C-alpha positions as CSV (number, residue, x, y, z in Angstrom):
1,X,21.3,-10.5,-20.6
2,X,22.8,-13.4,-18.7
3,X,21.4,-15.0,-15.5
4,X,24.3,-15.5,-13.0
5,X,21.6,-16.8,-10.7
6,X,18.0,-17.5,-11.6
7,X,14.9,-18.0,-9.4
8,X,13.4,-21.5,-9.2
9,X,9.9,-22.1,-10.8
10,X,7.1,-21.0,-8.4
11,X,3.6,-22.1,-7.8
12,X,0.8,-19.4,-7.9
13,X,0.8,-17.3,-4.7
14,X,-3.0,-17.3,-4.5
15,X,-4.5,-20.7,-4.7
16,X,-8.1,-21.7,-5.2
17,X,-8.1,-22.8,-1.6
18,X,-7.2,-19.2,-0.5
19,X,-9.9,-17.7,-2.8
20,X,-12.6,-20.1,-1.5
21,X,-11.6,-19.6,2.2
22,X,-11.7,-15.8,1.9
23,X,-14.9,-15.9,-0.1
24,X,-16.5,-17.9,2.7
25,X,-15.2,-15.6,5.4
26,X,-16.5,-12.5,3.7
27,X,-19.9,-14.0,3.0
28,X,-20.3,-15.2,6.6
29,X,-19.3,-11.8,8.0
30,X,-21.7,-10.0,5.7
31,X,-24.5,-12.3,6.7
32,X,-23.8,-13.0,10.4
33,X,-21.8,-10.0,11.5
34,X,-19.9,-10.3,14.8
35,X,-21.0,-13.9,15.2
36,X,-18.8,-14.9,12.2
37,X,-16.0,-12.6,13.3
38,X,-15.9,-14.3,16.7
39,X,-15.9,-17.7,15.1
40,X,-13.0,-17.0,12.7
41,X,-11.1,-15.0,15.3
42,X,-11.3,-18.0,17.6
43,X,-10.4,-20.4,14.8
44,X,-7.4,-18.5,13.5
45,X,-6.1,-16.4,16.4
46,X,-7.5,-18.1,19.5
47,X,-9.1,-14.8,20.4
48,X,-12.7,-14.1,21.4
49,X,-13.0,-11.1,23.8
50,X,-16.2,-9.6,25.1
51,X,-15.5,-6.7,22.7
52,X,-13.0,-6.4,19.9
53,X,-13.0,-2.6,20.3
54,X,-10.1,-1.5,22.5
55,X,-11.3,0.6,25.4
56,X,-9.4,3.7,26.6
57,X,-8.2,1.7,29.6
58,X,-6.9,-1.1,27.4
59,X,-5.1,1.5,25.2
60,X,-3.5,3.1,28.2
61,X,-2.4,-0.2,29.6
62,X,-0.8,-1.1,26.3
63,X,1.0,2.2,25.9
64,X,2.3,2.0,29.4
65,X,4.7,-0.8,28.6
66,X,6.2,0.7,25.4
67,X,9.9,1.2,25.6
68,X,10.8,4.9,25.4
69,X,13.5,4.3,22.8
70,X,11.0,2.5,20.5
71,X,8.4,5.3,21.2
72,X,10.9,7.9,20.1
73,X,11.7,6.0,16.9
74,X,8.0,5.7,16.0
75,X,7.6,9.4,16.7
76,X,10.4,10.1,14.3
77,X,8.7,8.0,11.6
78,X,5.4,9.6,12.2
79,X,7.0,13.1,11.8
80,X,8.8,12.2,8.6
81,X,5.9,10.4,6.9
82,X,3.4,13.1,7.9
83,X,5.8,15.8,6.6
84,X,6.1,14.1,3.2
85,X,2.3,13.6,3.1
86,X,1.7,17.3,3.7
87,X,4.1,18.2,0.9
88,X,2.1,15.9,-1.4
89,X,-1.1,17.3,-0.2
90,X,0.1,20.8,-1.2
91,X,0.3,19.6,-4.8
92,X,-3.5,18.8,-4.9
93,X,-5.3,22.0,-5.9
94,X,-8.8,23.2,-6.4
95,X,-9.7,25.5,-9.3
96,X,-12.5,27.0,-11.3
97,X,-12.4,28.5,-14.8
98,X,-14.7,30.0,-17.4
99,X,-14.2,27.7,-20.3
100,X,-16.9,29.3,-22.5
101,X,-18.8,32.6,-21.9
102,X,-21.2,31.7,-19.1
103,X,-19.8,28.2,-18.5
104,X,-17.8,27.7,-15.3
105,X,-16.1,24.4,-14.6
106,X,-14.3,23.5,-11.4
107,X,-12.4,20.9,-9.5
108,X,-12.7,20.2,-5.8
109,X,-10.7,17.9,-3.4
110,X,-12.8,16.0,-0.9
111,X,-11.3,13.5,1.6
112,X,-12.8,10.1,2.0
113,X,-15.1,10.1,5.1
114,X,-14.0,6.8,6.7
115,X,-10.9,4.6,6.1
116,X,-10.1,1.2,7.6
117,X,-6.4,0.4,8.2
118,X,-5.2,-3.2,8.6
119,X,-1.9,-3.5,10.5
120,X,-0.3,-6.9,9.9
121,X,1.1,-8.8,12.9
122,X,2.3,-12.1,11.5
123,X,6.0,-13.0,11.4
124,X,6.9,-9.4,12.5
125,X,4.7,-6.8,14.4
126,X,5.2,-4.0,11.8
127,X,5.1,-0.6,13.5
128,X,5.6,1.5,10.4
129,X,2.5,0.1,8.7
130,X,0.3,2.0,11.2
131,X,2.3,5.2,10.4
132,X,1.8,4.7,6.6
133,X,-1.9,3.7,6.7
134,X,-3.3,5.7,9.7
135,X,-1.1,8.8,9.7
136,X,-1.4,9.5,6.0
137,X,-5.2,9.5,5.7
138,X,-5.3,11.8,8.8
139,X,-3.1,14.2,7.0
140,X,-5.4,14.0,4.0
141,X,-8.3,15.1,6.2
142,X,-10.1,11.8,6.7
143,X,-12.5,12.3,9.6
144,X,-12.6,8.7,10.8
145,X,-9.8,6.1,10.6
146,X,-10.4,2.7,12.0
147,X,-7.3,0.5,12.8
148,X,-7.4,-3.2,13.2
149,X,-4.6,-5.7,14.1
150,X,-4.4,-9.3,15.3
151,X,-3.5,-10.0,18.9
152,X,-0.1,-11.6,19.6
153,X,-0.5,-15.2,20.4
154,X,0.0,-15.9,24.1
155,X,-0.5,-12.3,25.1
156,X,-4.1,-11.7,24.1
157,X,-3.2,-8.1,23.1
158,X,-2.1,-6.1,20.2
159,X,1.7,-5.6,20.2
160,X,2.2,-2.5,22.4
161,X,4.6,-0.8,20.0
162,X,2.1,-1.3,17.1
163,X,-0.6,0.0,19.4
164,X,1.5,3.1,20.2
165,X,2.0,3.7,16.4
166,X,-1.8,3.4,15.8
167,X,-2.6,5.8,18.6
168,X,0.1,8.4,17.9
169,X,-0.7,8.3,14.1
170,X,-4.3,9.4,14.9
171,X,-6.5,6.3,14.8
172,X,-10.0,7.1,15.9
173,X,-11.0,3.5,16.7
174,X,-8.9,0.4,17.3
175,X,-10.1,-3.2,17.1
176,X,-8.2,-6.4,17.9
177,X,-9.2,-8.4,14.8
178,X,-6.9,-10.1,12.4
179,X,-7.0,-11.6,8.9
180,X,-9.7,-11.5,6.2
181,X,-12.4,-11.3,8.9
182,X,-11.0,-7.9,10.0
183,X,-11.3,-6.5,6.5
184,X,-14.8,-7.9,6.1
185,X,-15.8,-6.4,9.5
186,X,-14.6,-3.0,8.4
187,X,-16.3,-3.2,5.1
188,X,-19.7,-4.3,6.3
189,X,-19.6,-3.2,10.0
190,X,-20.4,-5.4,13.0
191,X,-22.5,-5.1,16.1
192,X,-19.8,-4.8,18.7
193,X,-20.1,-2.6,21.8
194,X,-20.1,0.1,20.6
195,X,-20.7,-1.0,16.9
196,X,-18.0,-0.9,14.2
197,X,-19.7,1.2,11.5
198,X,-18.7,0.4,7.9
199,X,-15.8,2.3,6.3
200,X,-15.6,3.6,2.8
201,X,-12.1,2.3,2.0
202,X,-9.7,-0.3,3.4
203,X,-5.9,-0.1,3.1
204,X,-2.8,-1.9,4.4
205,X,-0.6,-4.9,3.7
206,X,-1.0,-8.5,4.9
207,X,-0.6,-12.1,3.9
208,X,-2.2,-13.8,0.9
209,X,-5.6,-14.1,2.6
210,X,-5.6,-10.4,3.4
211,X,-4.6,-9.4,-0.1
212,X,-7.4,-11.7,-1.5
213,X,-9.9,-10.2,0.9
214,X,-9.1,-6.8,-0.5
215,X,-9.5,-8.0,-4.0
216,X,-12.9,-9.6,-3.3
217,X,-14.1,-6.6,-1.3
218,X,-13.1,-4.0,-3.9
219,X,-16.3,-2.4,-5.1
220,X,-18.0,-2.8,-1.8
221,X,-15.3,-0.5,-0.5
222,X,-12.3,1.2,-2.1
223,X,-8.8,-0.2,-1.6
224,X,-5.3,1.1,-1.9
225,X,-3.8,-1.5,-4.2
226,X,-3.3,-5.3,-4.4
227,X,0.1,-5.8,-2.9
228,X,1.7,-9.2,-2.9
229,X,5.0,-10.4,-1.3
230,X,7.6,-7.7,-1.1
231,X,10.3,-7.3,-3.8
232,X,13.5,-5.4,-4.3
233,X,15.7,-4.9,-7.4
234,X,19.1,-3.3,-7.2
235,X,20.9,-1.8,-10.2
236,X,24.6,-1.7,-9.5
237,X,27.9,-1.2,-11.3
238,X,31.5,-1.8,-10.3
239,X,31.3,1.1,-7.9
240,X,28.9,-0.6,-5.6
241,X,29.9,-2.4,-2.4
242,X,29.2,-6.2,-2.5
243,X,28.7,-6.1,1.3
244,X,26.0,-3.3,1.1
245,X,24.3,-4.9,-1.9
246,X,24.1,-8.3,-0.2
247,X,22.8,-6.7,3.0
248,X,20.1,-4.9,1.1
249,X,19.0,-8.0,-0.8
250,X,18.8,-10.0,2.4
251,X,16.9,-7.3,4.2
252,X,14.0,-7.7,1.9
253,X,14.3,-11.5,1.7
254,X,13.8,-11.7,5.5
255,X,10.2,-10.5,5.0
256,X,9.1,-14.0,4.0
257,X,10.1,-17.0,2.1
258,X,8.1,-15.7,-0.9
259,X,10.0,-12.4,-1.1
260,X,12.1,-11.8,-4.2
261,X,15.5,-10.0,-4.3
262,X,17.1,-9.2,-7.7
263,X,20.5,-7.8,-8.6
264,X,21.0,-6.4,-12.1
265,X,24.6,-5.4,-12.8
266,X,27.1,-4.6,-15.5
267,X,29.9,-6.0,-13.4
268,X,30.6,-9.7,-13.3
269,X,33.1,-9.1,-10.5
270,X,30.3,-7.5,-8.4
271,X,28.0,-10.4,-9.2
272,X,30.5,-13.0,-8.0
273,X,31.5,-11.0,-4.9
274,X,27.8,-10.3,-3.9
275,X,27.0,-14.0,-4.2
276,X,29.8,-14.9,-1.9
277,X,28.9,-12.1,0.5
278,X,25.3,-13.3,0.7
279,X,26.5,-16.7,1.7
280,X,28.8,-15.2,4.3
281,X,26.1,-12.9,5.8
282,X,23.6,-15.8,6.0
283,X,25.9,-17.6,8.4
284,X,25.3,-15.0,11.1
285,X,22.0,-13.4,10.1
286,X,19.3,-14.2,12.9
287,X,16.6,-14.4,10.2
288,X,18.7,-16.6,7.9
289,X,16.1,-19.4,7.9
290,X,13.6,-17.2,6.1
291,X,16.0,-14.9,4.2
292,X,18.1,-17.9,3.0
293,X,15.2,-19.8,1.7
294,X,13.8,-16.7,-0.1
295,X,17.2,-16.0,-1.7
296,X,17.8,-19.7,-2.7
297,X,14.4,-20.0,-4.3
298,X,13.6,-16.5,-5.6
299,X,16.8,-14.6,-5.6
300,X,18.3,-13.6,-9.0
301,X,21.6,-12.0,-10.3
302,X,21.4,-10.7,-13.8
303,X,24.4,-9.6,-15.8
304,X,23.9,-7.0,-18.5
305,X,26.2,-5.2,-20.9
306,X,25.4,-1.5,-20.4
307,X,23.5,1.0,-18.3
308,X,20.9,1.3,-21.1
309,X,20.2,-2.4,-20.9
310,X,20.1,-2.2,-17.1
311,X,17.2,0.3,-17.5
312,X,15.4,-1.9,-20.0
313,X,15.6,-4.9,-17.8
314,X,14.6,-2.9,-14.7
315,X,11.5,-1.6,-16.4
316,X,10.6,-5.1,-17.5
317,X,10.9,-6.3,-13.8
318,X,8.9,-3.3,-12.6
319,X,10.0,-3.9,-9.0
320,X,8.2,-2.7,-5.9
321,X,11.5,-1.3,-4.5
322,X,14.3,-0.2,-6.8
323,X,17.8,0.8,-5.6
324,X,20.3,2.4,-7.8
325,X,23.9,1.9,-6.6
326,X,25.9,3.3,-9.6
327,X,28.4,6.1,-10.3
328,X,25.6,8.3,-11.7
329,X,22.2,7.6,-10.1
330,X,20.7,10.8,-11.5
331,X,21.2,9.3,-15.0
332,X,18.9,6.5,-14.0
333,X,16.3,8.8,-12.3
334,X,15.8,10.5,-15.7
335,X,15.3,7.2,-17.6
336,X,13.6,4.6,-15.3
337,X,9.8,4.4,-15.6
338,X,8.5,1.3,-13.8
339,X,9.0,1.1,-10.0
340,X,7.1,1.5,-6.8
341,X,9.6,3.6,-5.0
342,X,13.2,4.6,-6.1
343,X,16.2,4.7,-3.8
344,X,19.1,6.6,-5.4
345,X,22.7,6.2,-4.3
346,X,24.7,4.1,-2.0
347,X,23.2,5.6,1.2
348,X,19.5,5.2,0.1
349,X,18.3,1.9,1.3
350,X,14.8,0.3,1.1
351,X,15.0,-0.2,4.8
352,X,14.7,3.6,5.3
353,X,11.6,3.7,3.2
354,X,10.1,0.6,4.9
355,X,10.5,2.1,8.4
356,X,9.9,5.9,8.1
357,X,12.1,8.2,6.0
358,X,8.9,9.8,4.7
359,X,7.7,8.0,1.6
360,X,5.0,5.4,1.9
361,X,5.9,1.7,2.0
362,X,2.5,0.4,0.6
363,X,3.7,-0.1,-3.0
364,X,2.7,-2.0,-6.1
365,X,4.1,-5.6,-6.6
366,X,3.8,-8.3,-9.3
367,X,4.8,-5.8,-12.0
368,X,1.8,-3.5,-11.1
369,X,4.4,-0.6,-11.1
370,X,3.9,-0.6,-14.9
371,X,0.5,1.2,-14.4
372,X,0.3,2.5,-10.8
373,X,2.3,4.1,-8.1
374,X,2.0,3.4,-4.4
375,X,-0.1,4.6,-1.5
376,X,0.0,8.4,-1.1
377,X,-2.0,11.1,0.5
378,X,-4.0,11.7,-2.7
379,X,-5.4,8.1,-2.6
380,X,-7.5,9.3,0.3
381,X,-8.9,12.3,-1.5
382,X,-11.6,12.3,-4.2
383,X,-10.9,14.8,-7.0
384,X,-14.4,15.7,-8.0
385,X,-15.7,18.1,-10.7
386,X,-18.5,20.6,-10.8
387,X,-20.1,22.9,-13.4
388,X,-22.2,26.0,-13.6
389,X,-24.0,27.3,-16.7
390,X,-25.7,30.7,-17.3
391,X,-28.9,31.1,-19.3
392,X,-27.0,32.7,-22.2
393,X,-24.5,29.9,-22.3
394,X,-27.2,27.4,-23.3
395,X,-27.1,28.8,-26.8
396,X,-23.5,27.7,-27.0
397,X,-23.7,24.4,-25.3
398,X,-27.1,22.9,-26.1
399,X,-27.0,22.7,-30.0
400,X,-23.9,20.4,-30.3
401,X,-25.1,18.3,-27.4
402,X,-28.6,17.9,-29.0
403,X,-27.0,16.9,-32.2
404,X,-24.9,14.2,-30.6
405,X,-27.8,12.9,-28.5
406,X,-30.1,12.7,-31.6
407,X,-27.3,10.9,-33.5
408,X,-27.1,8.3,-30.7
409,X,-30.8,7.8,-30.5
410,X,-30.9,9.1,-26.9
411,X,-34.1,11.1,-27.2
412,X,-34.3,11.8,-23.5
413,X,-30.9,13.4,-23.5
414,X,-31.8,15.5,-26.5
415,X,-35.1,16.7,-24.9
416,X,-33.3,17.6,-21.7
417,X,-30.9,19.9,-23.6
418,X,-33.6,21.4,-25.8
419,X,-35.6,22.4,-22.8
420,X,-32.7,24.7,-21.8
421,X,-32.9,26.4,-25.2
422,X,-36.7,26.8,-24.9
423,X,-36.4,28.3,-21.4
424,X,-33.6,30.6,-22.6
C-alpha cells in the first residue's frame, strides 16, 4: 500500500469543551425545562418565540412559499425512501413455535411509541434528513414522531423546504428548536403550549454538539447511532473516469471542512489524473472553500497492487459511504464486509443515497461500520419475545432449571421453579 496523498494529522473532533457544554445544556434542560431551552435558543440561534411548537397557521404559511419543483423533488425522495422502508419492513416477521411438548415460544414486532427527529439546518438546510428520520419511523408504525429544526438566521422560521419535507413525511409535531437543547427537550419534555411530551428515541444527524448530546442522552432515550462527520471511500481501477471520481470525492467534501474523502485504486494513472481533476474542479466549484479545505487536510489517495488488497484496505477504513467503480463491482459486493452503504458501478453515486434513491443516509462513521449498519425501519421496531408453558411441560423444563439455580446459589429462582412442579 502506498499513499499517493495522505491526510494531515487531526485533533480530536469532540473536545472536552464540547462535552462540558453539552452536559451543562442537558442538565439545565432536565432541571429547568423550557426556561433553559429559551435561554440556549436565544444564545445560540437568536430565537425565543412565544411557543416553539409550530401552529397549523405557521405550517401553512411556510408551505405556501415552497417552490413547486423543490416540492416535487422532495415528494420523489419520500416515495423512494418509504418504498424501500416498506420492503425492509416485510423482512421482519412474527412467529410462534412449540419447542418442547407444551412449551410455546414466540417473537413479536412492536414499533417504538414516540420518536424525536432532529433535522440539521447549519451550513445547508438538508431536506432529505426529514425524509430519512421522519418518514421511515412512520412506515415502521411509530404513532408519534416529533420533528425539530433550528430556524434560519434572519428569517425566524424553519427553512420552508425542510418544513415541507417534515410535514409530507408525516411529522405529528414540529418544533423550531436547534442544537443540543432540542435533543434534551425531546428527551425530557418541556412545558410549551401545548407541552412537548418526552419521546422514547431520538434520531438524526447534526454537528459535534448534537452528536455529543445523543451520546450523553443514550439510556435516557434510545438513539439511532453516533454519527460523526461524513465520509466517502471510492474503490476504482483503470476503468473509472477521473472526472467522475473527482466529482464524487468533492461532493462529500463539501459537507464540511472535517469531511473525509478517500480514493483507493490499483491504477497510478487514475490516481494522478484524479488529483489533477480535483484541482481543476475546485477552480469553479461554488463550495470550493469548504470542499478544498476538506480535501487538502483530510483527502487521501491510496495505491494498492490488487483487487484483493483493495478489499482489505477498504474493510480497514470501514467507510460510511463506499463506492465501487471497477470493471466487476459484483466481485466486490461478494467480498466487502465493512461499510455503511455500498454504491456499485459508475452510475451509483453517494449523492443519490444522500438525497433520496431509497436507502437511508444516517450511517455509521469513524469505523463503526465494523459492527453496525445504518438507520433502517427495523431500528424503530422492538423485536420482543414471549413464552407459554402448559402444566405438563413443567416436568420437562423445571428440573434442569432447578439444578442450575441450585448450583448458582440462587435459592429464590430454584423455589420458583419447584413450585411449578408441586402444582403440577
